[in-house]
LUMDREN-505981 format. One record per residue: residue number from 1; residue in one letter; chain; x, y, z of N, C-alpha, C in turn. Coordinates in pm, whole numbers, plus 50000, padded with zeros to 5 digits. Atoms other than C-alpha are relative to their C-alpha. Layout:
BEGIN
seq/type/mol/n.x/n.y/n.z/ca.x/ca.y/ca.z/c.x/c.y/c.z
NUM/A/A/X/Y/Z/X/Y/Z/X/Y/Z
...
% end
This chain:
BEGIN
seq/type/mol/n.x/n.y/n.z/ca.x/ca.y/ca.z/c.x/c.y/c.z
1/M/A/50108/50099/50020/53948/49220/49707/49887/50060/49918
2/M/A/50106/49954/50089/53655/49238/49472/49885/50064/50078
3/K/A/50107/49938/49923/53414/49326/49750/50026/50148/50018
4/E/A/49965/49859/49981/53598/49650/49822/49989/50078/49868
5/A/A/50010/49935/50131/53619/49728/49449/49854/50024/49963
6/F/A/50143/49988/50028/53245/49668/49418/49938/50115/50081
7/L/A/50054/49893/49916/53166/49901/49709/50045/50137/49950
8/K/A/49952/49874/50058/53383/50173/49553/49923/50033/49872
9/Y/A/50078/49982/50123/53197/50121/49225/49862/50057/50034
10/L/A/50132/49951/49959/52865/50173/49404/50008/50146/50046
11/R/A/49987/49868/49938/52991/50480/49586/50036/50108/49898
12/F/A/49945/49895/50086/53178/50664/49312/49947/49998/49856
13/E/A/50050/50007/50138/53041/50536/48980/49847/50003/49994
14/K/A/50146/50005/49997/52680/50462/49068/49940/50111/50086
15/N/A/50043/49890/49912/52663/50752/49318/49892/49957/50100
16/C/A/50093/50049/49899/52477/50538/49570/50025/50072/50132
17/S/A/49985/49934/49870/52415/50687/49913/50084/49912/50093
18/E/A/49920/50074/49903/52633/50587/50207/49916/49891/50067
19/K/A/50089/50098/49939/52333/50409/50358/49984/49877/49911
20/T/A/50015/50111/50094/52288/50198/50045/50128/49918/49992
21/V/A/49871/50068/50007/52658/50117/50021/50022/49916/50126
22/R/A/49984/50072/49873/52663/50018/50388/49911/49876/50005
23/S/A/50092/50113/50002/52363/49793/50335/50057/49886/49915
24/Y/A/49936/50101/50084/52539/49611/50049/50118/49936/50072
25/E/A/49882/50050/49929/52853/49579/50258/49960/49900/50108
26/I/A/50046/50089/49894/52663/49421/50548/49951/49867/49941
27/D/A/50054/50122/50060/52481/49174/50322/50111/49910/49945
28/L/A/49889/50079/50053/52801/49064/50149/50085/49940/50113
29/S/A/49922/50050/49887/52983/49031/50482/49929/49883/50068
30/K/A/50077/50109/49941/52701/48814/50619/50010/49874/49914
31/F/A/49985/50114/50090/52726/48593/50313/50140/49939/50015
32/E/A/49864/50049/49977/53102/48568/50365/50010/49918/50128
33/E/A/50000/50074/49874/53045/48458/50724/49938/49861/49982
34/Y/A/50063/50128/50027/52814/48185/50599/50095/49908/49923
35/L/A/49906/50080/50079/53076/48069/50346/50107/49937/50088
36/K/A/49896/50052/49909/53332/48026/50628/49953/49879/50078
37/T/A/50052/50116/49927/53100/47777/50798/49993/49876/49912
38/L/A/50010/50113/50093/53102/47558/50486/50136/49940/49967
39/D/A/49870/50048/50050/53453/47534/50347/50092/50119/49985
40/S/A/49906/49887/50007/53759/47754/50374/50040/50034/49856
41/D/A/49962/49976/50140/53816/47717/49997/49894/50081/49924
42/I/A/50106/49927/50069/53484/47882/49909/50010/50148/50033
43/Q/A/49992/49855/49984/53517/48256/49853/49881/50064/49925
44/L/A/50106/49931/50071/53276/48519/49723/50009/49977/49849
45/E/A/49981/50008/50144/53428/48489/49378/49971/49863/49940
46/N/A/50023/50133/50058/53375/48113/49342/49879/49927/50059
47/A/A/50121/50062/49947/53050/48049/49526/49905/49967/49885
48/D/A/50092/50037/50108/52799/47862/49309/49854/50012/50046
49/A/A/50143/49984/49974/52420/47855/49288/49953/49915/50118
50/D/A/50041/50087/49890/52386/47561/49530/50037/50061/50135
51/V/A/49957/49935/49876/52581/47750/49795/49906/50115/50034
52/I/A/50090/49885/49977/52362/48057/49751/49862/49952/50042
53/R/A/50129/50057/49959/52046/47844/49772/50006/49955/50146
54/G/A/49983/50045/49861/52181/47694/50094/49994/50116/50098
55/W/A/50002/49879/49913/52230/48044/50237/49857/50051/50016
56/V/A/50140/49956/49993/51873/48137/50149/49921/49913/50096
57/V/A/50069/50093/49909/51745/47826/50326/50040/50025/50145
58/D/A/49950/49974/49865/51965/47899/50627/49936/50126/50060
59/L/A/50062/49875/49953/51829/48254/50654/49854/49977/50037
60/M/A/50141/50027/49973/51470/48127/50634/49983/49915/50126
61/E/A/50010/50085/49881/51533/47860/50897/50028/50076/50128
62/H/A/49973/49916/49883/51663/48129/51131/49892/50108/50018
63/G/A/50115/49913/49976/51331/48312/51099/50000/50132/49926
64/M/A/49998/49873/50072/51422/48588/50855/49880/50010/49907
65/L/A/50116/49978/50085/51126/48738/50670/50035/49992/49852
66/E/A/49977/50015/50144/51085/48679/50297/50053/50128/49937
67/T/A/49955/49873/50057/51132/49049/50221/50148/50025/50028
68/S/A/49859/49980/49963/51465/49061/50407/50091/49905/49923
69/V/A/49920/50098/50076/51591/48743/50239/50014/50046/49855
70/N/A/49995/49955/50140/51502/48879/49895/50087/50124/49983
71/R/A/49913/49882/50007/51678/49207/49974/50146/49957/50000
72/K/A/49863/50050/49996/51998/49018/50062/50037/49929/49870
73/L/A/49976/50068/50127/51963/48807/49751/50019/50102/49888
74/S/A/49984/49893/50099/51926/49127/49548/50140/50060/50006
75/A/A/49863/49949/49985/52257/49251/49691/50100/49907/49933
76/L/A/49911/50097/50065/52427/48930/49579/49986/50008/49848
77/R/A/50024/49994/50145/52267/48959/49238/50075/50117/49936
78/T/A/49930/49882/50050/52406/49310/49190/50151/49978/50003
79/F/A/49856/50025/49984/52749/49201/49314/50051/49907/49889
80/Y/A/49952/50096/50099/52778/48902/49080/49984/50050/49856
81/K/A/50008/49937/50132/52658/49101/48781/50121/50090/49977
82/Y/A/49880/49916/50006/52943/49340/48858/50122/49914/49967
83/L/A/49887/50090/50026/53192/49049/48869/49996/49948/49857
84/L/A/50015/50051/50137/53053/48920/48539/50047/50105/49900
85/R/A/49957/49893/50091/53105/49258/48369/50151/50021/50005
86/K/A/49856/49982/49985/53459/49276/48505/50080/49879/49951
87/G/A/49931/50119/50048/53539/48930/48370/50059/49914/50110
88/V/A/49949/50079/49888/53614/48790/48716/49936/49862/50001
89/I/A/50070/50128/50011/53351/48516/48668/49941/49989/49860
90/S/A/50055/50020/50134/53210/48362/48351/49852/49966/50003
91/K/A/50141/50039/49986/52870/48264/48489/49944/50061/50128
92/D/A/50064/49938/49884/52633/48445/48724/49932/49892/50085
93/P/A/50057/50108/49919/52556/48201/49011/49861/50032/50056
94/V/A/50129/49963/49941/52250/48397/49127/49888/49993/49897
95/R/A/50099/49992/50107/52077/48386/48790/49892/49894/50014
96/M/A/50095/50111/49990/51910/48051/48860/49944/49983/50141
97/V/A/50048/50010/49862/51836/48120/49227/49876/50087/50017
98/K/A/50123/49926/49975/51482/48221/49313/49983/50025/50150
99/G/A/50025/49967/49860/51403/48400/49635/49865/49948/50045
100/P/A/50129/50047/49948/51116/48300/49862/49887/50093/49959
101/K/A/50115/49920/50037/50772/48416/49756/49947/50076/50121
102/R/A/50056/49919/49893/50629/48697/49960/49856/49959/50026
103/K/A/50138/50030/49964/50314/48612/50148/49918/50128/49988
104/K/A/50085/49883/50018/50039/48848/50043/49891/50001/50106
105/P/A/50104/49994/49897/49833/48947/50346/49868/50046/49940
106/L/A/50131/49956/50046/49462/48984/50295/49977/50146/50040
107/P/A/50024/49860/49966/49346/49345/50287/49921/50014/50129
108/V/A/50073/49970/49877/49231/49486/50620/49882/50090/49964
109/F/A/50117/49918/50030/48878/49626/50608/49915/50014/50126
110/V/A/50092/49975/49889/48614/49764/50842/49863/49943/49962
111/K/A/50131/50059/50028/48284/49575/50867/49896/50110/49979
112/E/A/50105/49904/50033/47973/49743/50737/49933/50055/50126
113/A/A/50066/49955/49877/47817/49758/51084/50085/50102/50074
114/D/A/49911/49905/49932/48124/49935/51223/50006/50132/49925
115/M/A/50003/49876/50078/48123/50185/50937/49869/50075/50024
116/D/A/50128/49935/49970/47755/50252/51004/50005/50071/50135
117/R/A/49987/49938/49867/47837/50321/51369/50083/50127/49993
118/L/A/49913/49883/50012/48113/50560/51269/49929/50116/49931
119/L/A/50058/49893/50082/47916/50754/51009/49862/50044/50048
120/D/A/50136/49966/49959/47570/50744/51168/49986/50033/50148
121/D/A/50017/49986/49856/47621/50726/51544/50107/50085/50067
122/T/A/49893/49918/49943/47944/50922/51597/49971/50147/49973
123/S/A/50031/49858/50017/47900/51293/51655/50118/50076/49939
124/F/A/49902/49910/50061/48084/51548/51441/49950/50143/50023
125/N/A/50040/49859/49987/48086/51924/51492/49926/50045/49874
126/D/A/50076/49953/50116/47844/52110/51268/50061/50124/49936
127/D/A/49932/49887/50063/48100/52377/51176/50071/49952/49873
128/F/A/49932/50030/50125/48313/52389/50859/50090/49877/50012
129/E/A/49905/50111/49987/48583/52152/50986/49931/49869/50034
130/G/A/50072/50121/49964/48340/51905/51142/49929/49937/49881
131/V/A/50070/50050/50121/48132/51875/50825/50101/49949/49899
132/R/A/49895/50044/50094/48448/51852/50614/50056/49864/50040
133/N/A/49940/50125/49953/48593/51573/50829/49906/49881/49978
134/R/A/50096/50109/50023/48274/51365/50812/49990/49972/49851
135/L/A/50007/50019/50144/48258/51421/50436/50119/49920/49949
136/I/A/49880/50075/50041/48615/51293/50398/49981/49851/50025
137/L/A/50021/50141/49966/48527/50968/50575/49895/49936/49909
138/V/A/50107/50054/50086/48206/50921/50377/50050/49985/49857
139/M/A/49951/50008/50137/48382/50995/50048/50095/49883/49981
140/F/A/49911/50116/50009/48655/50740/50116/49917/49871/49991
141/Y/A/50075/50125/49989/48400/50473/50207/49902/49981/49884
142/E/A/50101/50013/50104/48144/50549/49934/50056/50003/49858
143/T/A/49942/49994/50134/48384/50597/49642/50126/49916/49984
144/G/A/49879/50081/50009/48700/50398/49727/50120/50073/49945
145/V/A/49886/49925/50054/48933/50680/49621/50123/49982/50088
146/R/A/49874/50001/49926/49297/50678/49721/50018/50133/50073
147/L/A/49971/49877/49926/49432/50934/49968/50051/50109/49906
148/S/A/49943/49900/50092/49634/51109/49695/49893/50055/49906
149/E/A/50106/49957/50090/49327/51121/49472/49904/50096/50071
150/L/A/50094/49916/49925/49108/51272/49744/50054/50141/50020
151/I/A/49949/49866/49969/49339/51558/49839/50032/50080/49873
152/S/A/49972/49927/50125/49405/51643/49473/49872/50037/49924
153/L/A/50126/49965/50065/49035/51682/49388/49988/50151/49984
154/K/A/50033/49860/50023/48950/52017/49232/49848/50018/50019
155/D/A/50142/49975/49980/48616/52182/49300/49920/49963/49875
156/A/A/50068/50031/50126/48526/52138/48933/49987/49850/49975
157/D/A/50004/50146/50017/48587/51762/48965/49879/49937/50069
158/V/A/50111/50053/49919/48290/51722/49201/49870/50055/49943
159/D/A/50122/49958/50070/47967/51735/49001/49877/49944/50071
160/T/A/50118/50047/49927/47657/51716/49220/49876/49994/49911
161/S/A/50116/50009/50090/47419/51766/48927/49991/49862/49936
162/K/A/49995/50134/50057/47531/51434/48778/50038/49894/50104
163/C/A/49957/50091/49893/47646/51284/49111/50119/49914/49955
164/V/A/49882/50072/50046/47990/51194/48979/50127/50076/50037
165/L/A/49867/49943/49975/48354/51251/49077/50090/49972/49881
166/K/A/49894/50023/50098/48628/51298/48819/50131/49988/50077
167/V/A/49883/50030/49918/48932/51137/48978/50122/49980/49912
168/T/A/49873/50020/50071/49292/51158/48857/50085/49904/50080
169/G/A/49929/50105/49928/49467/50837/48954/50145/49988/49962
170/K/A/49859/50026/50030/49805/50677/48899/50027/50024/49853
171/R/A/49956/49966/50137/49996/50786/48588/49901/50095/49932
172/N/A/50091/49895/50049/49743/51072/48553/49880/49945/49922
173/K/A/50117/50057/50066/49470/50835/48436/49874/50046/50073
174/Q/A/50124/49949/49941/49124/50979/48491/49889/49896/49991
175/R/A/50117/50087/50001/48813/50787/48584/49885/50074/50069
176/Y/A/50119/49938/49943/48459/50877/48685/49935/49904/50099
177/I/A/50060/50082/49895/48302/50750/49007/49864/50059/50038
178/P/A/50131/49949/49960/47929/50782/49073/49985/50000/50153
179/F/A/50029/50003/49856/47797/50863/49420/49851/50025/50022
180/G/A/50142/49997/49969/47462/50867/49596/49953/50128/50066
181/Q/A/50067/49884/49946/47222/51106/49761/50066/50050/50129
182/E/A/49938/49959/49874/47391/51104/50103/50124/50084/49976
183/L/A/49878/49926/50031/47722/51216/49959/49968/50133/49932
184/K/A/50041/49877/50067/47549/51472/49740/49960/50108/50101
185/E/A/50045/49904/49899/47384/51636/50041/50115/50049/50087
186/L/A/49884/49962/49919/47706/51632/50244/50090/50098/49924
187/I/A/49917/49912/50083/47897/51792/49955/49939/50140/49996
188/G/A/50067/49870/50003/47638/52069/49930/50015/50075/50130
189/E/A/49986/49937/49868/47652/52135/50304/50143/50050/50020
190/Y/A/49859/49962/49984/48033/52140/50301/50034/50122/49914
191/R/A/49969/49888/50090/48053/52372/50001/49945/50133/50055
192/S/A/50060/49878/49945/47818/52622/50165/50084/50056/50113
193/L/A/49920/49956/49886/48025/52634/50483/50140/50043/49956
194/R/A/49866/49967/50049/48355/52636/50294/50003/50136/49932
195/D/A/50000/49874/50075/48259/52923/50068/49985/50121/50092
196/V/A/50011/49891/49902/48164/53133/50371/50129/50015/50079
197/A/A/49881/49998/49915/48472/53036/50572/50125/50049/49926
198/V/A/49876/49967/50071/48741/53070/50303/49977/50059/49862
199/G/A/50026/49950/50135/48568/53180/49982/50008/49888/49898
200/V/A/49995/50099/50107/48550/53000/49649/50146/49976/49962
201/V/A/49861/50035/50029/48878/52816/49587/50004/49885/49899
202/E/A/49987/50107/50101/49012/52574/49326/50000/49861/50062
203/P/A/50003/50135/49940/49088/52276/49556/49863/49974/50063
204/F/A/50129/50032/49940/48779/52094/49676/50010/49997/50152
205/F/A/49980/50007/49855/48904/52006/50025/50109/50099/50042
206/V/A/49904/49901/49955/49078/52289/50210/49998/50010/50152
207/R/A/49994/49966/49858/49186/52400/50556/49935/50137/50022
208/K/A/50062/49872/49966/49057/52708/50735/50065/50118/49929
209/N/A/49929/49891/50067/49325/52920/50568/49988/49994/49847
210/G/A/50020/50012/50143/49214/52808/50222/50100/49914/49929
211/A/A/49898/50086/50060/49519/52589/50163/49948/49857/49987
212/P/A/50044/50139/50016/49474/52232/50036/50038/49915/50120
213/L/A/49964/50094/49895/49481/51940/50278/50132/49933/49963
214/Y/A/49879/50079/50026/49803/51743/50316/49978/49859/50053
215/Q/A/50026/50142/49978/49835/51366/50342/49998/49962/50148
216/M/A/49994/50041/49860/49938/51333/50708/49880/50050/50079
217/M/A/50117/49946/49934/49650/51552/50817/49879/49907/49983
218/V/A/50113/50088/50029/49395/51327/50647/50024/49862/50063
219/Y/A/49966/50130/49940/49576/51013/50765/49967/49999/50150
220/K/A/50028/49991/49857/49552/51127/51128/49851/50006/50028
221/L/A/50145/49992/49985/49184/51214/51087/49937/49861/49990
222/V/A/50056/50133/50021/49104/50867/50954/50037/49907/50116
223/K/A/49954/50087/49892/49312/50691/51218/49923/50028/50130
224/Q/A/50072/49963/49878/49151/50883/51505/49853/49962/49991
225/S/A/50142/50030/50017/48803/50832/51364/49974/49849/50007
226/L/A/50018/50144/49997/48841/50458/51307/50025/49942/50138
227/S/A/49971/50047/49863/48981/50418/51659/49876/50001/50088
228/K/A/50124/49992/49921/48633/50504/51788/49912/49878/49983
229/V/A/50091/50111/50027/48474/50194/51635/50069/49866/49979
230/V/A/49930/50127/50023/48744/49931/51568/50132/49999/50076
231/T/A/49870/50017/49933/49059/49792/51728/50105/49948/49902
232/L/A/49905/50044/50102/49235/49714/51400/50134/50069/50019
233/K/A/49868/49938/49994/49610/49773/51395/50015/50104/49889
234/K/A/49995/49906/50112/49580/49936/51054/49871/50081/49999
235/R/A/50117/49912/50002/49349/50237/51056/50034/50118/49909
236/S/A/49953/49900/50096/49439/50427/50741/49896/50026/49892
237/P/A/50090/49978/50114/49264/50579/50438/49991/49880/49907
238/H/A/50002/50115/50089/49362/50269/50243/49909/49890/50055
239/V/A/50092/50096/49939/49166/50057/50491/49856/50033/49958
240/L/A/50133/49960/50046/48857/50258/50392/49980/49964/49853
241/R/A/50007/50043/50141/48937/50188/50026/49973/49850/49994
242/H/A/50026/50144/49992/48954/49817/50112/49856/49974/50044
243/S/A/50136/50018/49947/48626/49853/50303/49896/50026/49891
244/F/A/50089/49971/50114/48459/50008/49997/49991/49878/49908
245/A/A/49998/50113/50094/48568/49720/49771/49933/49878/50061
246/T/A/50058/50117/49935/48472/49454/50024/49849/50013/50012
247/A/A/50144/49978/49988/48129/49608/50086/49931/49983/49865
248/M/A/50059/50014/50133/48063/49626/49711/49986/49853/49961
249/L/A/50003/50142/50038/48151/49259/49655/49907/49921/50091
250/N/A/50092/50069/49908/47962/49148/49966/49855/50024/49961
251/N/A/50136/49967/50042/47655/49314/49815/49979/49977/49851
252/N/A/50024/50056/50135/47685/49134/49480/50042/50089/49884
253/A/A/49947/49922/50112/47873/49393/49273/50086/49910/49912
254/E/A/49915/50075/50092/48046/49256/48963/50146/50039/50022
255/L/A/49857/49976/49977/48422/49219/48998/50056/50102/49903
256/Q/A/49951/49907/50101/48486/49407/48673/49959/50144/50033
257/S/A/50047/49866/49964/48277/49702/48796/50083/50057/50114
258/V/A/49919/49955/49886/48472/49720/49123/50140/50036/49951
259/K/A/49868/49969/50058/48796/49709/48923/50001/50140/49938
260/E/A/50006/49869/50065/48687/50011/48719/49985/50112/50102
261/L/A/50020/49898/49898/48572/50204/49024/50128/50028/50079
262/L/A/49875/49985/49925/48902/50142/49204/50114/50054/49914
263/G/A/49893/49954/50088/49110/50229/48899/50116/49903/49992
264/H/A/49895/50101/50010/49301/49901/48898/50035/49973/49854
265/E/A/49956/50033/50135/49508/49816/48592/49956/49858/49962
266/S/A/50027/50141/50026/49446/49442/48625/49891/49948/50091
267/I/A/50105/50063/49920/49151/49236/48744/50061/49916/50112
268/T/A/49933/50081/49898/49404/49026/48938/50014/50077/50131
269/T/A/49987/49917/49881/49459/49315/49177/49869/50006/50077
270/T/A/50132/49990/49937/49086/49338/49244/49958/49868/50061
271/E/A/50043/50132/49955/49047/48963/49293/50037/49970/50144
272/I/A/49960/50026/49862/49224/48977/49628/49885/50028/50096
273/Y/A/50113/49970/49913/48904/49124/49772/49899/49886/50004
274/T/A/50088/50116/49995/48716/48808/49679/50048/49903/50106
275/H/A/49946/50084/49893/48950/48621/49913/49960/50057/50136
276/T/A/50040/49935/49874/48871/48876/50183/49858/49964/50036
277/T/A/50140/50029/49971/48499/48822/50152/49980/49853/50032
278/F/A/50012/50143/49968/48545/48444/50154/50050/49972/50141
279/E/A/49951/50017/49864/48751/48467/50473/49893/50044/50100
280/E/A/50109/49953/49914/48465/48665/50628/49887/49897/50003
281/L/A/50103/50103/50008/48222/48399/50507/50036/49880/50087
282/K/A/49956/50112/49918/48429/48128/50676/49982/50029/50148
283/K/A/50018/49961/49859/48426/48320/51005/49854/49992/50041
284/E/A/50143/50003/49971/48048/48359/50988/49952/49855/50011
285/Y/A/50039/50142/49999/48012/47987/50913/50041/49935/50132
286/K/A/49953/50062/49876/48223/47885/51212/49924/50049/50121
287/L/A/50076/49945/49889/48028/48116/51439/49856/49948/50001
288/A/A/50143/50028/50008/47685/48015/51314/49965/49851/49997
289/H/A/50037/50141/50015/47697/47644/51234/50032/49922/50128
290/P/A/49981/50071/49872/47652/47418/51539/50110/49894/49997
291/R/A/49897/50105/50007/47897/47156/51413/50124/50047/49924
292/A/A/49884/49946/50074/48150/47388/51249/50123/49978/50084
% end
């Protein structure tokens, strides 16, 4: 059967992993099971676009998430392209089938009052690690940098004389982010303690042994710190990036400026934060207006 030939093609010609091959096998088998409920004459090789659309609808009606449905549809797409190349079929039935659109959740962010409680009212140790940890949280919130960007900062990238960070983002694109007096003072305090504890080093953020920070370490720090002030399910560095963007827009920053600070390629990516602030506005309206 062509299904077995396709799986061998994935395994031996495309060098796909066993996990990937097994995933394709399961998806095709599930589609075969659906075909048996329709008509015994319909096989994988002669299923048309209407049949495939019906399967997509059936999966959605049984509560399958959009991402899972699209993954199964992708498996069919790869399979039928294979049949087309082999001359088994003359027309790709999946070509005109569109998967369900993924729902884009609004970004999770921490309210300004909760961030103030974390940064102003929560106690941190006054040693090297305590000052460093507070600086990490403040830097995320005041600059909107990504986790990868923060841990890759070099000491030379942090200019306190001009109050600017040189950040290397996606595809090695560099951008400059200004910062304020609070961050400047924290950076100076951290550098003094760091230079005594480990000496002058190239990475800006380091551990006690002088080695750079790693992602999971910073992730755990942020999660534990945010747990002190919020009950959000997501408590990650990216939530602080969202919080930066939301705070900027809530305080009348121009959308284009926020786009540049975040290092987004497209203004469309940044626009999602305008929906976030509007959702917050609706909540405030419902709480405050007597007839809301």
